[in-house]
TIMAR-426900 format. One record per residue (C-alpha): x, y, z. Coordinates in pm, 1 decimal. Each point is the difference from the previous one (the first is absolute). Example, Ala and Ser with C-alpha at 12.3 -4.5 7.8 and 13.67 -1.06 7.14 Angstrom:
! residues 2
[site [1230.0; -450.0; 780.0]],
[site [137.0; 344.0; -66.0]],
This chain:
! residues 182
[site [2123.7; -242.2; -2901.2]],
[site [-299.0; -209.9; 100.5]],
[site [-62.5; -91.0; -365.4]],
[site [363.8; -106.2; -45.5]],
[site [-24.0; -225.0; 305.6]],
[site [-326.3; -153.7; -126.7]],
[site [147.1; -51.3; -347.0]],
[site [313.0; -162.2; 144.4]],
[site [-205.1; -227.7; 221.0]],
[site [-223.3; -97.7; -292.8]],
[site [301.9; -83.2; -218.0]],
[site [160.4; -207.9; 275.1]],
[site [-319.9; -194.1; 65.9]],
[site [-63.5; -63.4; -369.4]],
[site [355.6; -123.9; -51.5]],
[site [-33.5; -231.9; 298.6]],
[site [-328.8; -138.4; -128.2]],
[site [119.1; -41.4; -358.7]],
[site [315.9; -192.5; 81.5]],
[site [-45.0; -366.1; 67.1]],
[site [206.9; -185.0; 247.9]],
[site [191.8; -272.8; -179.6]],
[site [89.9; -259.8; 257.0]],
[site [278.8; -250.4; -47.1]],
[site [-91.7; -328.2; -162.8]],
[site [54.9; -338.3; 154.8]],
[site [268.8; -192.6; -189.4]],
[site [-191.8; -293.7; -149.4]],
[site [293.7; -233.5; 62.7]],
[site [-43.4; 64.0; 373.8]],
[site [-355.4; -132.3; 6.3]],
[site [-61.3; -360.3; 104.6]],
[site [-63.8; -234.0; -295.6]],
[site [-365.7; -45.4; 89.5]],
[site [-74.8; 371.1; 44.6]],
[site [-262.4; 133.5; -236.0]],
[site [46.5; 323.7; -191.0]],
[site [-303.1; 136.8; 186.9]],
[site [169.8; -68.5; 335.4]],
[site [320.6; 166.6; -118.2]],
[site [-189.4; 307.5; -120.8]],
[site [-199.8; 14.4; 323.7]],
[site [322.3; -13.6; 201.5]],
[site [149.7; 275.9; -216.8]],
[site [-303.6; 216.2; 63.3]],
[site [22.3; -51.5; 375.6]],
[site [376.2; 33.7; 54.0]],
[site [118.9; 195.4; -305.6]],
[site [88.0; 302.2; 211.7]],
[site [209.4; -213.5; 232.8]],
[site [190.3; -144.3; -296.3]],
[site [79.6; 355.8; -107.5]],
[site [141.5; 60.3; 346.6]],
[site [205.7; -321.6; -23.9]],
[site [152.4; 133.8; -323.1]],
[site [82.2; 315.8; 195.6]],
[site [174.1; -184.8; 284.5]],
[site [-267.5; -138.5; 235.1]],
[site [138.2; -317.3; 156.9]],
[site [-165.7; -341.2; 11.4]],
[site [-134.6; 7.0; 356.9]],
[site [-203.4; 319.9; -22.2]],
[site [-111.4; -75.9; -356.5]],
[site [-110.6; -349.9; 96.0]],
[site [-190.0; 113.8; 306.6]],
[site [-177.4; 284.4; -175.6]],
[site [-90.9; -211.5; -301.6]],
[site [-141.6; -276.8; 221.3]],
[site [-208.8; 254.7; 189.6]],
[site [-137.6; 144.9; -323.8]],
[site [-76.8; -345.6; -137.5]],
[site [-179.3; -103.1; 321.3]],
[site [-209.7; 316.3; -13.6]],
[site [-87.5; -52.3; -366.7]],
[site [-102.2; -361.3; 57.8]],
[site [-205.1; 92.8; 307.9]],
[site [-180.4; 276.6; -190.1]],
[site [-67.8; -228.4; -297.8]],
[site [223.4; 206.1; -229.0]],
[site [226.0; -288.0; -107.3]],
[site [-195.3; -113.3; -309.3]],
[site [-69.4; -336.0; 158.0]],
[site [366.9; -72.5; 69.0]],
[site [108.0; -123.5; 341.3]],
[site [250.3; 145.0; 242.9]],
[site [248.1; -287.9; -39.5]],
[site [17.9; 35.3; -377.6]],
[site [33.2; 378.7; 1.0]],
[site [249.4; -1.8; 286.5]],
[site [222.0; -255.2; -173.2]],
[site [5.4; 204.3; -319.6]],
[site [76.7; 311.8; 202.8]],
[site [284.0; -150.8; 204.3]],
[site [162.4; -163.8; -303.0]],
[site [-10.0; 322.7; -198.6]],
[site [142.8; 210.2; 283.3]],
[site [287.7; -246.2; 49.9]],
[site [73.3; -15.6; -371.8]],
[site [-6.8; 376.2; -51.9]],
[site [236.7; 55.4; 292.3]],
[site [234.3; -272.6; -127.4]],
[site [0.0; 142.9; -353.8]],
[site [75.3; 347.1; 137.1]],
[site [287.3; -131.6; 212.3]],
[site [148.0; -233.2; -264.5]],
[site [-99.4; 119.2; -349.3]],
[site [314.6; -136.1; -166.6]],
[site [-69.4; -350.2; 131.7]],
[site [-342.1; -3.4; -166.3]],
[site [135.7; 139.3; -328.1]],
[site [279.9; -258.9; -4.5]],
[site [-244.2; -282.9; 75.6]],
[site [-227.9; 98.7; -288.3]],
[site [292.7; 27.9; -239.4]],
[site [135.1; -338.7; 108.2]],
[site [-337.2; -178.6; -13.0]],
[site [-129.4; 116.3; -339.6]],
[site [217.7; -238.1; -204.3]],
[site [-58.0; -286.9; 245.7]],
[site [-375.8; 37.5; -18.7]],
[site [-32.9; 64.5; -373.4]],
[site [-217.9; -308.2; -56.3]],
[site [-236.7; 91.4; 284.6]],
[site [-17.9; 361.5; -118.9]],
[site [-86.8; -114.4; -352.4]],
[site [-263.0; -240.6; 133.3]],
[site [-171.9; 272.3; 203.5]],
[site [15.7; 244.0; -294.2]],
[site [-172.6; -262.6; -214.2]],
[site [-284.8; -39.7; 250.3]],
[site [150.1; -273.7; 215.4]],
[site [-88.9; -50.1; 364.7]],
[site [176.1; 256.3; 219.8]],
[site [-11.9; -220.2; 313.3]],
[site [160.6; -291.4; -181.4]],
[site [270.3; 230.0; -139.6]],
[site [75.7; 133.5; 349.3]],
[site [43.5; -352.2; 138.7]],
[site [227.2; -91.3; -291.7]],
[site [200.0; 317.9; 60.0]],
[site [39.8; -85.5; 367.3]],
[site [125.4; -345.2; -102.6]],
[site [257.3; 156.4; -231.9]],
[site [119.5; 248.4; 262.1]],
[site [9.9; -242.4; 294.3]],
[site [-26.1; -356.5; -130.5]],
[site [100.2; -146.8; 336.5]],
[site [-313.0; 146.3; 162.4]],
[site [-259.6; 16.9; -273.5]],
[site [49.9; -310.7; -212.6]],
[site [-275.1; -262.0; 8.9]],
[site [241.2; -268.2; 120.9]],
[site [91.0; 206.1; 307.3]],
[site [-352.6; 60.8; 127.4]],
[site [-14.3; -339.1; 175.9]],
[site [332.2; 38.7; 179.3]],
[site [21.0; 147.6; 346.8]],
[site [171.1; 340.2; -39.4]],
[site [249.1; -83.0; 275.7]],
[site [167.7; -245.0; -242.7]],
[site [41.5; 257.5; -274.7]],
[site [307.2; 210.1; -51.4]],
[site [-88.7; 321.4; 179.8]],
[site [42.4; 258.0; -269.8]],
[site [-127.6; 339.5; 103.2]],
[site [-295.5; 111.8; -208.5]],
[site [13.5; 361.6; -106.9]],
[site [-358.2; 125.5; -27.2]],
[site [120.5; 269.2; -241.0]],
[site [46.8; -263.5; -268.9]],
[site [-349.1; -140.0; 50.3]],
[site [-153.3; 348.2; 3.3]],
[site [191.5; 99.2; -313.3]],
[site [-119.2; -316.8; -174.5]],
[site [-363.3; 81.8; 85.1]],
[site [45.7; 357.9; -121.5]],
[site [154.8; -110.4; -328.4]],
[site [-277.9; -249.8; -62.8]],
[site [-272.6; 248.6; 98.5]],
[site [143.6; 250.9; -246.2]],
[site [-9.3; -268.6; -269.5]],
[site [-380.2; -34.6; 31.8]],
């Protein structure tokens, strides 16, 4: 009986040690344009477990608070690979918001991608051929919302523009499409 218990305990411990925890990844389209890949990976390492919980129903408030606490601790202990709190926190908050929005409205994101692919075919081709991603994103924004993102509108006070509501889903979908084209 004692040997069976010891064997069972040994098997359980070895299984626990051999399995690796695969934490959720940060959607790259959620990261700020100036975020480095190192900062994104560092944020994933710090808050990956929280992102898993968000996928399982954790709401924004608790996820945001816990992720900020973990990021502060990592920065204070020097475990942030040289990245600062503001950069890691921004990546974290954006990714939590996006994941929750995608979970709540998956059809909206799928429809946006389907609608935007033909509109952004030139930008997709340019990125596939080694073109500048940032330039393609700005062009895509101009195609989606010309009244806000055209060069001629940047000098006009926004209060004089027609107040069309901007749907961030379209901008996020455009970034995702162009990132996938890389």
